[in-house]
C-alpha positions in Angstrom: 105.0 125.6 89.5 104.6 121.9 89.1 102.9 119.6 86.8 100.3 117.5 88.6 100.9 113.8 87.7 97.3 113.1 87.5 96.9 115.7 84.9 99.2 113.7 82.8 97.0 110.6 83.1 93.9 112.5 81.9 93.0 111.9 78.1 92.1 115.6 77.5 93.6 118.5 75.3 94.8 120.2 78.5 96.6 117.0 79.8 99.9 117.8 78.5 100.3 121.3 80.0 103.6 121.4 81.9 104.0 123.8 84.9 100.4 124.6 85.1 99.8 123.6 88.6 100.9 124.6 92.1 100.3 123.7 95.7 98.1 126.6 96.8 96.2 127.6 99.9 92.4 126.7 99.9 92.9 124.1 97.1 93.3 121.3 99.5 92.4 120.1 103.1 95.9 119.7 104.5 97.2 121.0 107.8 98.7 124.0 106.0 95.6 124.5 103.8 97.7 123.7 100.8 96.7 121.5 97.9 97.4 120.8 94.4 95.5 123.2 92.1 94.6 120.5 89.8 93.5 117.6 91.9 93.5 118.9 95.5 96.1 116.4 96.8 98.2 117.1 99.8 101.7 118.1 98.9 104.0 115.1 98.9 106.4 116.4 101.5 103.5 117.2 103.9 102.1 113.6 103.3 105.5 112.1 104.0 105.9 114.2 107.3 102.4 113.3 108.4 103.3 109.6 107.7 106.5 109.7 109.5 104.9 111.4 112.5 102.4 108.8 112.9 99.3 110.6 111.7 96.5 108.2 110.7 96.5 107.2 107.1 93.2 105.9 105.9 93.3 103.4 103.1 90.6 103.3 100.3 89.6 100.8 97.7 91.7 102.7 95.3 95.5 102.0 94.6 96.1 105.7 94.0 94.5 107.4 96.9 94.4 107.6 100.8 93.1 110.1 103.3 95.1 111.7 106.0 94.0 112.2 109.4 91.4 110.6 111.9 88.6 112.3 110.1 90.0 112.2 106.5 91.0 115.9 106.5 93.1 115.6 103.6 93.3 113.3 100.5 96.5 112.3 99.0 97.1 110.9 95.5 100.2 108.6 95.5 101.1 109.7 92.0 102.5 112.9 93.7 105.4 111.0 95.4 108.7 111.0 93.7 110.8 107.7 93.4 112.7 108.4 96.7 109.5 109.2 98.6 107.9 106.1 97.3 110.9 103.8 98.5 110.7 105.5 101.9 107.0 104.9 102.1 107.6 101.2 101.3 110.3 101.0 103.9 107.8 102.8 106.5 105.2 100.4 105.5 107.3 97.2 105.6 108.7 98.2 109.0 105.2 98.7 110.5 105.7 102.3 110.9 102.6 103.7 109.4 99.6 104.1 111.4 97.0 102.7 109.0 93.3 103.2 109.7 90.5 100.5 109.6 91.1 97.6 109.0 94.8 98.3 110.2 96.3 97.6 106.7 96.1 98.6 103.1 93.5 96.2 101.7 94.3 97.6 98.3 98.0 98.4 98.2 99.3 101.6 96.6 100.1 101.0 93.0 103.8 101.0 93.5 103.9 98.5 96.3 104.1 94.9 95.7 103.6 92.0 98.0 106.3 89.5 98.3 105.7 85.9 97.3 104.9 83.6 100.2 107.1 80.6 100.3 
């Protein structure tokens, strides 16, 4: 069991429920059919594997969400990444090793990514 990080952002009576969620079949659109039972997000390990493998990551106008696959087969909420996965994602992004859909870049960066100041 997991606690969906998006659940913790929700101002509702059920928001503080711990270990109430899991990655379940038929709750998401991932390649394994798994998704978070609360928000439907692809599991973070599967997202990172897809990212490393060159699967298309479609940016959105939200700093917390992207779609995975050429037809947006799965959604992913960046809150599901742990600190190590966030660091790896930034390294892949900075190294140009992420296949980003149109327009070829994140026009709204994920909330944990910061642009370096230009000198």
